[in-house]
KEKOLDREN-986543 format. One record per residue: residue number from 0; x, y, z of N, C-alpha, C in turn. Coordinates in Angstrom, 2 decimals. Example, Ala and Ser with C-alpha at 12.3 -4.5 7.8 and 13.67 -1.06 7.14 Angstrom:
<nodes>
(node 0 (13.19 -5.69 7.80) (12.30 -4.50 7.80) (13.20 -3.30 7.80))
(node 1 (12.85 -2.25 7.08) (13.67 -1.06 7.14) (12.90 0.03 7.87))
</nodes>
This chain:
<nodes>
(node 0 (9.28 48.66 48.61) (9.56 49.65 49.44) (7.94 50.40 50.01))
(node 1 (7.73 50.58 51.05) (6.25 50.99 51.25) (6.27 52.50 51.36))
(node 2 (5.57 53.04 50.67) (5.03 54.57 50.31) (3.75 54.87 51.24))
(node 3 (4.17 55.84 52.33) (3.06 56.09 53.13) (2.21 57.34 52.65))
(node 4 (1.00 57.55 53.19) (0.35 58.79 52.45) (0.83 59.97 53.08))
(node 5 (1.96 59.89 53.95) (2.51 61.09 54.44) (3.52 61.79 53.33))
(node 6 (3.91 60.79 52.16) (4.56 61.48 51.21) (3.67 62.15 50.51))
(node 7 (2.34 62.29 50.52) (1.58 63.17 49.57) (1.47 64.61 50.30))
(node 8 (1.80 64.55 51.69) (1.43 65.75 52.03) (3.03 66.50 52.44))
(node 9 (3.03 67.80 51.87) (4.24 68.42 52.22) (4.24 68.96 53.59))
(node 10 (5.47 68.99 54.11) (5.89 69.27 55.63) (5.16 70.58 55.96))
(node 11 (5.35 71.32 55.19) (4.82 73.01 55.73) (3.24 73.12 55.24))
(node 12 (2.52 71.93 54.91) (1.00 72.11 54.70) (0.51 72.24 55.96))
(node 13 (-0.65 72.77 56.05) (-1.62 73.27 56.93) (-1.99 72.08 57.63))
(node 14 (-1.83 71.89 58.94) (-2.39 70.65 59.71) (-1.40 69.54 59.56))
(node 15 (0.01 69.70 58.75) (0.81 68.55 58.66) (1.58 68.40 59.80))
(node 16 (1.79 69.26 60.73) (2.49 68.88 62.05) (1.47 68.31 63.06))
(node 17 (0.17 68.22 62.92) (-0.57 67.39 63.73) (-0.50 65.98 63.27))
(node 18 (-0.50 65.86 61.95) (-0.63 64.52 61.11) (0.82 63.70 61.36))
(node 19 (1.74 64.43 61.27) (3.22 63.46 61.41) (3.47 63.29 63.18))
(node 20 (3.00 64.19 64.07) (3.07 64.01 65.30) (2.20 62.50 65.54))
(node 21 (0.99 62.55 65.11) (0.20 61.56 65.34) (0.64 60.31 64.42))
(node 22 (1.11 60.32 63.48) (1.53 59.48 62.55) (2.60 58.42 63.59))
(node 23 (3.78 59.32 63.94) (4.86 58.91 64.74) (4.30 58.23 66.21))
(node 24 (3.27 58.69 66.74) (2.64 58.17 67.85) (2.06 56.77 67.42))
(node 25 (1.13 56.74 66.52) (0.40 55.40 66.12) (1.40 54.27 65.40))
(node 26 (2.40 54.83 64.94) (3.57 53.96 64.29) (4.22 53.13 65.52))
(node 27 (4.18 53.96 66.56) (4.97 53.46 67.65) (4.10 52.27 68.53))
(node 28 (2.93 52.11 68.19) (1.70 51.20 69.02) (2.07 49.94 68.56))
(node 29 (1.36 49.13 69.12) (1.33 47.55 69.04) (0.48 47.29 67.47))
(node 30 (0.11 47.99 67.12) (-0.67 47.99 65.64) (0.10 47.45 64.57))
(node 31 (-0.03 46.60 63.81) (0.88 46.47 62.62) (1.24 47.65 61.80))
(node 32 (2.45 47.85 61.51) (2.40 48.99 60.44) (1.99 49.10 59.32))
(node 33 (1.78 47.91 58.62) (0.96 47.70 57.36) (-0.48 48.22 57.48))
(node 34 (-1.05 47.78 58.41) (-2.46 48.22 58.96) (-2.50 49.73 58.83))
(node 35 (-1.67 50.32 59.48) (-1.75 51.68 59.68) (-1.81 52.68 58.30))
(node 36 (-0.46 51.97 57.33) (-0.37 52.46 56.14) (-2.01 52.45 55.06))
(node 37 (-2.61 51.17 55.39) (-3.69 50.96 54.60) (-4.65 52.00 55.29))
(node 38 (-5.00 52.18 56.34) (-5.78 52.96 57.11) (-5.49 54.56 56.45))
(node 39 (-4.39 54.92 56.68) (-4.12 56.30 56.22) (-4.30 56.61 54.81))
(node 40 (-4.03 55.22 53.98) (-4.22 55.44 52.43) (-5.74 55.32 52.19))
(node 41 (-6.46 54.79 53.07) (-7.85 55.02 52.49) (-8.34 56.37 53.16))
(node 42 (-7.76 57.06 54.04) (-8.18 58.48 54.54) (-7.71 59.11 53.31))
(node 43 (-6.74 58.94 52.77) (-6.02 59.96 51.48) (-7.00 59.72 50.20))
(node 44 (-7.58 58.36 50.22) (-8.54 58.08 48.91) (-10.14 58.87 49.11))
(node 45 (-10.22 58.86 50.45) (-11.43 59.53 50.80) (-11.38 61.00 50.65))
(node 46 (-10.05 61.61 50.77) (-9.94 63.11 50.69) (-9.94 63.17 49.19))
(node 47 (-9.36 62.63 48.45) (-9.29 62.84 46.80) (-10.94 62.65 46.15))
(node 48 (-11.64 61.74 46.95) (-13.06 61.62 46.38) (-13.78 62.76 46.91))
(node 49 (-13.60 63.16 47.74) (-14.48 64.23 48.65) (-14.04 65.81 48.38))
(node 50 (-12.76 65.91 48.13) (-12.42 67.21 47.65) (-12.84 68.03 46.57))
(node 51 (-13.55 69.18 47.01) (-14.06 70.17 45.68) (-12.94 71.33 45.49))
(node 52 (-12.47 71.32 44.64) (-11.48 72.53 44.22) (-12.17 73.63 44.08))
(node 53 (-13.45 73.68 43.62) (-14.29 74.95 43.60) (-14.56 75.86 44.69))
(node 54 (-14.08 75.09 45.85) (-14.32 75.91 47.36) (-13.07 76.58 47.76))
(node 55 (-12.14 76.58 46.68) (-10.68 77.58 46.90) (-9.98 77.14 47.95))
(node 56 (-10.30 75.96 48.55) (-9.20 75.60 49.62) (-8.31 74.50 49.13))
(node 57 (-6.94 74.67 49.62) (-6.02 73.98 49.30) (-6.20 72.25 49.39))
(node 58 (-5.66 71.36 48.73) (-5.89 70.13 48.91) (-5.45 69.43 50.25))
(node 59 (-4.03 69.97 50.33) (-3.66 69.14 51.79) (-4.45 69.90 53.27))
(node 60 (-4.93 71.11 52.98) (-5.87 71.53 54.07) (-7.03 70.57 54.30))
(node 61 (-7.51 69.99 53.40) (-8.66 69.11 53.42) (-8.20 67.77 53.62))
(node 62 (-7.19 67.04 53.11) (-6.69 66.02 53.26) (-6.31 65.67 54.47))
(node 63 (-5.36 66.40 55.26) (-4.84 66.18 56.32) (-5.86 65.87 57.70))
(node 64 (-6.80 66.76 57.78) (-7.75 66.06 58.84) (-8.45 64.83 58.25))
(node 65 (-8.52 64.60 57.31) (-9.62 63.40 56.69) (-8.60 62.07 57.02))
(node 66 (-7.39 62.24 56.78) (-6.30 61.18 57.40) (-6.21 60.94 58.63))
(node 67 (-6.14 62.16 59.36) (-6.06 61.73 60.93) (-7.62 61.27 61.38))
(node 68 (-8.72 61.75 60.66) (-9.89 61.27 61.23) (-9.87 59.72 61.10))
(node 69 (-9.33 59.33 60.10) (-9.43 57.99 59.61) (-8.62 57.18 60.48))
(node 70 (-7.52 57.60 60.97) (-6.73 56.63 61.63) (-7.22 56.80 63.21))
(node 71 (-7.83 57.96 63.49) (-8.30 58.15 64.94) (-9.55 57.06 65.09))
(node 72 (-10.47 57.13 63.91) (-11.74 55.95 63.70) (-10.98 54.62 63.94))
(node 73 (-9.93 54.18 63.29) (-9.31 52.95 63.28) (-9.24 52.83 64.71))
(node 74 (-8.31 53.30 65.49) (-8.23 53.00 66.66) (-9.11 52.95 67.49))
(node 75 (-10.24 54.15 67.46) (-11.45 53.90 68.32) (-12.14 52.58 68.34))
(node 76 (-12.32 52.25 66.80) (-13.12 51.23 66.95) (-12.64 49.42 66.83))
(node 77 (-11.23 49.49 66.44) (-10.64 48.11 66.34) (-9.56 47.92 67.30))
(node 78 (-8.74 49.00 67.69) (-7.42 48.66 68.45) (-7.54 48.52 70.10))
(node 79 (-8.68 48.83 70.46) (-9.06 48.47 72.00) (-9.54 47.23 72.13))
(node 80 (-8.80 46.39 73.01) (-8.99 45.04 73.42) (-10.46 44.97 73.96))
(node 81 (-11.03 45.82 74.67) (-12.46 45.70 75.38) (-13.24 46.91 74.45))
(node 82 (-14.42 46.54 74.46) (-15.32 47.56 74.05) (-15.39 48.90 74.90))
(node 83 (-15.01 50.20 74.17) (-15.33 51.49 75.20) (-15.81 52.35 74.33))
(node 84 (-16.60 53.15 75.10) (-17.60 54.20 74.03) (-16.34 55.12 73.82))
(node 85 (-16.81 55.92 72.97) (-15.90 56.89 72.26) (-15.46 58.00 73.30))
(node 86 (-16.57 58.54 74.28) (-16.01 59.72 75.29) (-15.09 58.99 76.17))
(node 87 (-15.58 57.99 76.54) (-14.31 57.27 77.82) (-13.03 57.00 76.92))
(node 88 (-12.90 56.86 75.85) (-11.54 56.50 75.10) (-10.94 57.76 74.99))
(node 89 (-11.70 58.84 74.73) (-11.11 60.10 74.34) (-10.30 60.49 75.88))
(node 90 (-11.16 60.69 76.70) (-10.66 60.81 78.11) (-9.40 59.95 78.54))
(node 91 (-9.58 58.69 78.23) (-8.29 57.88 78.49) (-7.17 58.54 77.79))
(node 92 (-7.39 58.80 76.45) (-6.15 59.49 75.80) (-5.65 60.75 76.32))
(node 93 (-6.65 61.30 76.80) (-6.32 62.71 77.24) (-5.31 62.53 78.27))
(node 94 (-5.76 61.87 79.28) (-5.06 61.37 80.55) (-3.52 60.78 80.13))
(node 95 (-3.55 60.05 79.14) (-2.39 59.17 78.99) (-1.24 60.35 78.36))
(node 96 (-1.84 61.25 77.56) (-1.14 62.47 77.14) (-0.50 63.49 78.20))
(node 97 (-1.35 63.79 78.88) (-1.14 64.55 80.30) (-0.05 63.84 81.09))
(node 98 (-0.23 62.62 81.32) (0.87 61.89 82.29) (2.05 62.20 81.51))
(node 99 (2.13 62.10 80.18) (3.72 62.24 79.52) (4.13 63.69 79.56))
(node 100 (3.43 64.69 79.19) (3.74 65.99 79.45) (4.07 66.39 80.97))
(node 101 (3.50 65.99 81.86) (3.62 66.26 83.15) (4.98 65.77 83.84))
(node 102 (5.08 64.41 83.21) (6.46 63.77 83.42) (7.63 64.32 83.16))
(node 103 (7.36 64.71 81.61) (8.52 65.46 80.95) (8.95 66.62 81.65))
(node 104 (8.07 67.28 82.31) (8.28 68.61 82.85) (8.86 68.12 84.25))
(node 105 (8.34 67.31 85.06) (8.54 67.40 86.38) (9.76 66.01 86.60))
(node 106 (9.75 65.31 85.77) (10.51 64.08 85.80) (9.94 62.97 86.54))
(node 107 (8.92 62.96 87.26) (8.18 61.86 88.12) (6.92 61.70 87.52))
(node 108 (6.14 60.60 87.84) (4.62 60.32 87.45) (4.00 61.27 88.33))
(node 109 (2.88 62.05 87.42) (1.93 62.74 88.19) (1.16 62.16 89.09))
(node 110 (0.51 62.75 89.94) (-0.70 62.14 91.07) (-1.81 62.58 90.43))
(node 111 (-2.95 61.74 90.79) (-4.33 61.73 90.39) (-4.68 63.43 90.46))
(node 112 (-4.18 63.89 91.67) (-4.89 65.62 91.87) (-4.10 66.21 90.67))
(node 113 (-2.83 65.89 90.29) (-2.03 67.18 89.37) (-2.95 66.77 87.89))
(node 114 (-3.19 65.48 87.84) (-3.78 65.12 86.43) (-5.29 66.03 86.04))
(node 115 (-5.73 66.10 87.53) (-7.36 66.64 87.43) (-7.21 68.00 87.21))
(node 116 (-6.13 68.58 87.94) (-6.08 70.12 87.80) (-5.33 70.48 86.44))
(node 117 (-4.79 69.62 85.77) (-4.06 69.91 84.30) (-4.92 69.89 83.23))
(node 118 (-5.87 68.74 83.87) (-7.21 68.43 82.55) (-8.49 69.13 82.94))
(node 119 (-8.54 69.67 84.09) (-9.73 70.35 84.69) (-10.88 69.15 84.89))
(node 120 (-10.53 68.34 85.19) (-11.51 67.15 85.61) (-11.46 66.93 87.06))
(node 121 (-12.54 66.23 87.11) (-12.39 65.60 89.00) (-11.59 64.62 89.05))
(node 122 (-11.14 64.24 90.53) (-10.38 63.19 90.67) (-11.28 61.75 90.24))
(node 123 (-12.43 61.69 90.40) (-13.21 60.66 90.10) (-12.96 60.43 88.62))
(node 124 (-13.25 61.44 87.79) (-12.99 61.39 86.19) (-11.54 60.87 85.73))
(node 125 (-10.50 61.28 86.62) (-9.36 60.99 86.20) (-8.98 59.30 86.57))
(node 126 (-9.50 58.93 87.75) (-9.37 57.64 87.95) (-10.23 56.69 87.00))
(node 127 (-11.24 57.09 86.90) (-12.22 56.16 85.79) (-11.34 56.14 84.31))
(node 128 (-10.69 57.09 83.96) (-9.85 57.14 82.77) (-8.72 56.37 82.67))
(node 129 (-8.13 56.46 84.13) (-6.77 55.59 84.33) (-7.31 53.96 83.77))
(node 130 (-8.76 53.81 84.58) (-8.76 52.40 84.61) (-9.27 51.93 83.11))
(node 131 (-9.91 53.05 82.39) (-10.39 52.76 81.04) (-9.00 52.58 80.06))
(node 132 (-8.02 53.03 80.28) (-6.78 53.20 79.53) (-6.23 51.61 79.61))
(node 133 (-6.57 50.94 80.73) (-5.93 49.51 81.05) (-6.71 48.53 79.97))
(node 134 (-7.79 48.97 79.47) (-8.65 48.41 78.54) (-7.78 48.20 77.27))
(node 135 (-6.80 49.02 76.81) (-6.61 49.14 75.54) (-5.77 47.99 75.12))
(node 136 (-5.12 47.36 76.06) (-4.26 45.94 75.73) (-4.80 44.86 76.67))
(node 137 (-5.00 43.84 76.24) (-5.07 42.75 77.34) (-3.98 41.49 77.02))
(node 138 (-3.91 40.60 77.72) (-3.22 39.50 77.41) (-3.93 38.08 77.62))
(node 139 (-3.64 37.27 76.68) (-4.47 35.95 77.03) (-3.89 35.28 78.32))
(node 140 (-5.04 34.72 79.13) (-4.91 34.01 80.25) (-4.02 32.58 79.85))
(node 141 (-3.98 32.34 78.49) (-2.91 31.24 78.10) (-1.95 31.83 77.62))
(node 142 (-1.42 32.95 77.59) (-0.07 33.40 77.30) (0.94 32.74 78.11))
(node 143 (2.11 32.64 77.53) (3.12 31.70 78.25) (3.72 32.72 79.36))
(node 144 (4.09 32.10 80.61) (4.85 32.86 81.55) (5.88 32.11 82.11))
(node 145 (7.08 32.90 82.22) (8.35 32.15 82.45) (8.41 32.30 83.90))
(node 146 (8.81 31.39 84.77) (8.98 31.53 86.40) (10.34 31.92 86.52))
(node 147 (10.66 31.93 87.60) (12.10 32.24 88.04) (12.86 30.84 87.76))
(node 148 (12.24 29.48 87.62) (13.03 28.51 87.64) (13.11 28.02 86.28))
(node 149 (12.77 29.05 85.29) (12.81 28.88 83.79) (11.92 27.89 83.47))
(node 150 (11.04 27.41 84.04) (9.75 26.80 83.69) (8.55 27.47 83.12))
(node 151 (7.93 27.05 81.86) (7.09 27.89 81.27) (5.85 27.33 81.88))
(node 152 (4.93 28.55 82.18) (3.69 27.82 82.33) (2.76 29.25 82.04))
(node 153 (1.37 29.15 82.02) (0.42 30.17 81.64) (0.14 30.90 82.59))
(node 154 (-0.23 32.41 82.36) (-0.76 33.25 83.20) (-1.93 32.57 84.11))
(node 155 (-2.64 31.94 83.32) (-3.72 31.19 84.32) (-3.44 30.41 85.57))
(node 156 (-2.30 29.87 85.36) (-1.72 28.77 86.17) (-1.13 29.81 87.58))
(node 157 (-0.97 30.92 87.35) (-0.49 31.84 88.26) (-1.64 32.53 88.85))
(node 158 (-2.75 32.47 88.58) (-4.03 33.12 89.15) (-4.70 32.47 90.26))
(node 159 (-4.76 32.90 91.24) (-5.97 32.30 92.50) (-4.96 31.23 92.99))
(node 160 (-5.45 30.68 94.04) (-5.03 29.47 94.76) (-6.22 28.77 95.54))
(node 161 (-5.68 27.47 95.45) (-6.62 26.48 96.29) (-7.30 27.11 97.45))
(node 162 (-8.87 26.95 97.37) (-9.71 27.54 98.39) (-9.84 26.30 99.52))
(node 163 (-9.12 26.16 100.68) (-9.34 25.24 101.32) (-10.66 24.79 102.02))
(node 164 (-11.52 25.96 101.97) (-12.91 25.95 102.46) (-13.59 24.88 101.60))
(node 165 (-13.25 24.59 100.21) (-14.07 23.65 99.32) (-14.13 22.50 100.06))
(node 166 (-13.35 21.93 100.72) (-13.27 20.55 101.61) (-14.36 20.52 102.52))
(node 167 (-14.99 21.87 102.74) (-15.85 21.86 103.90) (-17.30 21.83 103.51))
(node 168 (-17.37 22.02 102.10) (-18.84 22.47 101.48) (-19.72 20.87 101.75))
(node 169 (-19.02 19.65 101.55) (-19.84 18.69 101.65) (-20.32 18.47 103.36))
(node 170 (-19.47 18.70 104.08) (-19.61 18.70 105.62) (-20.83 19.97 105.97))
(node 171 (-20.60 21.04 105.54) (-21.62 22.29 105.73) (-22.89 21.80 105.29))
(node 172 (-23.06 20.90 103.95) (-24.47 20.73 103.52) (-24.92 19.64 104.09))
(node 173 (-24.23 18.79 104.67) (-24.56 17.87 105.70) (-25.25 18.30 106.87))
(node 174 (-24.46 19.11 107.62) (-25.09 19.78 108.88) (-26.20 20.53 108.50))
(node 175 (-26.04 21.28 107.62) (-27.37 22.15 107.24) (-28.60 21.27 106.96))
(node 176 (-28.52 20.16 106.24) (-29.73 19.34 106.23) (-30.18 18.52 107.38))
(node 177 (-28.96 18.23 108.19) (-29.46 17.62 109.51) (-30.25 18.78 110.47))
(node 178 (-29.62 20.05 110.62) (-30.26 20.84 111.28) (-31.81 21.15 111.22))
(node 179 (-32.41 20.75 110.10) (-33.50 20.89 109.53) (-34.55 20.03 110.53))
(node 180 (-33.80 18.98 111.05) (-34.69 17.91 111.89) (-34.60 18.45 113.51))
(node 181 (-33.76 19.66 113.78) (-34.07 20.05 115.15) (-35.01 21.23 115.60))
(node 182 (-35.42 21.18 116.65) (-36.57 22.51 116.75) (-36.04 23.63 116.77))
(node 183 (-36.99 24.54 116.25) (-36.45 26.12 115.87) (-35.60 26.81 116.78))
(node 184 (-35.93 26.68 118.18) (-35.25 27.41 119.17) (-33.83 26.83 119.11))
(node 185 (-33.72 25.47 118.97) (-32.12 25.03 118.83) (-31.69 25.43 117.69))
(node 186 (-32.34 25.64 116.80) (-31.67 25.89 115.50) (-31.25 27.53 115.59))
(node 187 (-32.18 28.13 116.39) (-31.79 29.62 116.36) (-30.35 29.76 117.49))
(node 188 (-30.30 28.84 118.46) (-29.29 29.08 119.51) (-27.98 28.69 118.55))
(node 189 (-27.92 27.75 117.70) (-26.80 27.08 116.87) (-26.36 28.38 116.34))
(node 190 (-27.28 28.90 115.62) (-26.98 30.13 114.72) (-26.22 31.33 115.38))
(node 191 (-26.90 31.58 116.42) (-26.39 32.79 117.13) (-24.93 32.61 117.73))
(node 192 (-25.02 30.96 117.97) (-23.55 30.66 118.51) (-22.43 30.55 117.79))
(node 193 (-22.62 30.01 116.68) (-21.61 29.64 115.53) (-21.84 30.70 114.07))
(node 194 (-22.97 31.25 114.00) (-23.04 32.26 112.93) (-22.82 33.33 113.44))
(node 195 (-23.33 34.00 114.41) (-23.01 35.50 115.02) (-22.16 35.60 115.91))
(node 196 (-21.50 34.31 116.28) (-20.42 34.08 117.58) (-20.50 34.88 118.84))
(node 197 (-21.78 34.86 119.00) (-22.24 35.30 120.49) (-22.00 34.28 121.60))
(node 198 (-21.68 35.01 122.81) (-21.36 33.95 123.86) (-22.60 33.67 124.61))
(node 199 (-22.69 32.63 125.12) (-24.01 31.91 125.92) (-24.73 32.81 126.66))
(node 200 (-23.83 33.92 127.33) (-24.74 35.11 128.20) (-25.57 36.11 127.17))
(node 201 (-25.16 36.28 125.81) (-25.49 37.03 125.16) (-26.54 36.44 124.44))
(node 202 (-26.55 35.13 124.11) (-27.54 34.28 123.35) (-28.96 34.24 124.53))
(node 203 (-28.48 34.09 125.91) (-29.41 33.95 126.92) (-30.21 35.34 126.86))
(node 204 (-29.72 36.47 126.77) (-30.50 37.74 126.66) (-31.35 37.87 125.27))
(node 205 (-30.76 37.41 124.24) (-31.36 37.50 122.99) (-32.77 36.63 122.97))
(node 206 (-32.51 35.31 123.70) (-33.62 34.34 123.38) (-34.66 34.40 124.64))
(node 207 (-34.03 34.89 125.79) (-34.97 35.19 127.04) (-35.03 34.00 127.86))
(node 208 (-33.77 33.20 127.90) (-33.92 32.41 128.61) (-32.56 32.28 129.56))
(node 209 (-32.41 31.50 130.68) (-31.10 31.33 131.49) (-29.90 30.97 130.68))
(node 210 (-28.70 31.41 131.14) (-27.57 30.70 130.60) (-27.57 29.24 130.51))
(node 211 (-27.78 29.01 131.51) (-27.68 27.57 131.96) (-28.57 26.71 130.98))
(node 212 (-29.88 27.17 130.64) (-30.54 26.63 129.74) (-29.97 26.80 128.06))
(node 213 (-29.12 27.83 127.98) (-28.54 28.00 126.61) (-27.57 26.67 126.73))
(node 214 (-26.65 26.54 127.75) (-25.62 25.67 127.64) (-26.23 24.05 127.50))
(node 215 (-27.34 23.88 128.11) (-27.93 22.65 128.21) (-28.47 22.44 126.53))
(node 216 (-29.06 23.50 125.70) (-29.62 23.19 124.70) (-28.72 23.21 123.66))
(node 217 (-27.42 23.98 123.83) (-26.33 23.80 122.93) (-25.89 22.33 122.86))
(node 218 (-25.52 21.61 124.22) (-24.95 20.30 124.16) (-26.02 19.26 123.47))
(node 219 (-27.31 19.72 123.96) (-28.23 18.70 123.48) (-28.40 18.65 121.84))
(node 220 (-28.34 19.68 121.30) (-28.51 19.86 119.80) (-27.21 19.53 119.02))
(node 221 (-26.01 20.07 119.60) (-24.85 19.47 119.07) (-24.82 17.93 119.04))
(node 222 (-25.17 17.06 120.24) (-25.04 15.79 120.11) (-26.07 15.28 119.28))
(node 223 (-27.58 15.84 118.98) (-28.58 15.58 118.00) (-27.87 15.55 116.88))
(node 224 (-27.07 16.29 116.31) (-26.52 16.78 114.80) (-25.54 15.72 115.00))
(node 225 (-24.82 15.41 115.72) (-23.78 14.41 115.61) (-24.33 13.04 115.30))
(node 226 (-25.49 12.67 115.99) (-26.14 11.45 115.59) (-26.82 11.52 114.40))
(node 227 (-27.34 12.46 113.93) (-27.82 12.58 112.48) (-26.93 12.49 111.46))
(node 228 (-25.73 13.30 111.39) (-24.78 13.27 110.61) (-24.16 11.97 110.40))
(node 229 (-23.90 11.15 111.63) (-23.26 9.77 111.53) (-24.20 8.79 110.92))
(node 230 (-25.54 8.85 111.12) (-26.63 8.10 110.53) (-26.59 8.30 108.92))
(node 231 (-26.20 9.66 108.49) (-26.26 10.10 107.13) (-24.96 9.23 106.55))
(node 232 (-23.76 9.17 107.17) (-22.35 8.73 106.65) (-22.53 7.28 106.66))
(node 233 (-23.27 6.61 107.49) (-23.16 5.05 107.29) (-23.95 4.48 106.36))
</nodes>
């Protein structure tokens, strides 16, 4: 039978209400129960070692905040999936608690504006806190994921999709290499036509030549690129 440090704290002791509330909250987390018992026990041992009866305080009034502090430190340092600084962690917890309290009162999830007013924070701070809270838990990309067809796969298999543009990489590299052999003006006209998607009339205005010249230069440079790329592929 596992005996928790709470057994050493009377229910009517000063600060015991906070301790019992936090214990129920932390015990319901994803952290192993035995680990929480060990952490709380360590806090109790520290309280015993540091307690000075000559100061006239009851032991429980000193032990409760010591145990609570040890549990909070454990969650701050080890329970988060990603490293998050202490201030951001505390804000994320405050926002999570506020969400639960507002939802219990209104029966619906609170808006960002409601959270900001409740906590006296800016909406940007609330949004940052909500994002920080997502760093508490993480799921491995190799974790199994069951599909609708009862086929097991990993989360990594469900992320992203094939990029059809990858097939064009070699072709683009070949064209860019061949374009280096064209005169500078022809390279500029090709870029304006296919890079900036300008019309021949707009290119003529930009370059300072007639539209007929632009049309002729485009045909010539494209034919030259075909010849150069064909030579490279042979």
